[in-house]
N, C-alpha and C positions, 0 to 999 in steps of 0.2 A: 369197497372193499372186496375182494375176491373170493372165490368158495374155499381157497386153500387157506385163507386168513381165519375164515369162520372155522373150518375143520380143525387148526392148530389150536384155536382158543378152546373150541369144544373138546377136544381131546385133552388139553391141560386141565381143564376145569373138571374134565370126568375123572380123570387120574387122581387130580389133588381131592376130590371128593370122596373116591374110593380109599385113598389112603387115610384120610382122616376118619372115615367109617370104620375102617379095619384097625384104627389106633396106631398107625404106623408113625403119623406125625406128632411128636410131643408139643404140647405148649408151654412156652418159656415165659416167666414172668421176670421182668429185668425191672430190678429195684436200683435207683442210682445210689453210687456208695456216698457215704458222709464226707464231708471234708475232714483233713487231717491238719494238725497243726503245721506241718509243711507246707500245704497247701493255702493256709491262711497267712504265713509269712511269705510266701511267693508273691500271693495277691497285694500283699501290702507293699513289698518291694516295688511291683509294678507301677504303683502310684508314686511313691515317695523316693525311689530309687535307692542311693546311698545316704540321703539326707538323714540328719539326726530327728528323731519325732520326739518332742517335748512334751510333758503332761501340763495340763493347765490351759486357760482360756476357753477349752471346749467344755460344755455342760451337755451330757447325755440324760435325758429324762425317760425312764422306761422304767415300768413296775418290775420291783424285785421278783415277785411271784405273780404268775398268770394261770389260770385255770385251763385256759386253751390257747394252744400254740398257733392256731390258726390265723389269727387277728390279735396282734400285740401293737398297742399304741407306742410310739416312738417320736420324741421332739429332740433335735440336735441344735444348740444355740452356742454361737461363738461371741466373745467379748471383743467386739470390733466396732469403730465409730463407722465404717463403711463410707468413708471419704474418697475421693479419687484418687489419694496418694496411700490410704491405708484401709484396706478392705479384705474381705475374705473371697477367694478365688474359686475353692470347691470344697464341699465337705464330702466324705466317702466313709460308708458303713459296711462294717465286716462282721462276721459270725464265725465261730469256729466248727460247729457241727452240721449245718445245712449242706445239702448236696454241692452248692456253689457258695464260697466264702465271701464273694461280693455280693451284700445286698443292694446297695444302690450308690449312684455318684451325682451330687448334686452341684451345678455349676451357677455361681452366684456373679454379680456385677455391683459396683457402688450404687447404682440405682435402684437396686432391690431394697435399699433404706435398713434393712435389718437381716442380721447373719442368722437365720434360723428356718430349718425345714421339719416339718411334721408329717408323719405318714404311718401307716400300719404296716407290720411287717409279719412274715409267717417264720415261726420257729420250730424245727422237727424236734428239738429237745431241750433240754435245761444245757446253758451254755452261756458262754462270755461274749458280748457284743462291744465291738470298737469302733468308735468314730473318730476320724483324722479330719482336721482342717488344714487346708493350705492357704496362707496369706498371701498378699501382694508382695511382700518382702520374701516370698519362696521359703518361707519357714512353714514347719507341720506341728501342729499342736494336736494332743489327742486326749480323749477320756475312755474309760472303761467301765461296762457294768456287768455284773452276774445276773442272769435271769434263770429262774427255777419254773421249769414248766410242769404242771402236775399232769396234763394231757396233752399228749403230743400232737402235733399238726396232722391232720387226716391225710393219709398217701393213698395210693392207687389201690393197694391191697388190702386196705379196710373198707374199700367201697364194694 
């Protein structure tokens, strides 16, 4: 490095420190916006396209009332024989109020043996959770559950 590199860096740091000490630089807290119903619809359309999504075949097992939104257990299972000709290709989980509407995508093959995924998710507030399964015949099936969160997930502002 040359002396001019050091002096430029030192000058910048000195000016930045002086501005902060004088209160010229304001601190901005950025909080991600909540997902909207339009964002949820767009996320689902990204997966299913223009296909019809039917209810049934999918079971979404999630507690209807949770005390803490930081860790919510969830299991999605699909009624499928999981054979080479008839299996679940993927399971997609969505929510309506978190900053990102797509919670997760799980891809399966017939060798999985069972069309089921279990995980823990984070919910920012009380909301609707939707699971959509894509079968090997390219049909889509869904289930929806309402979850009431009594204590919202911890955000950066609360820390």
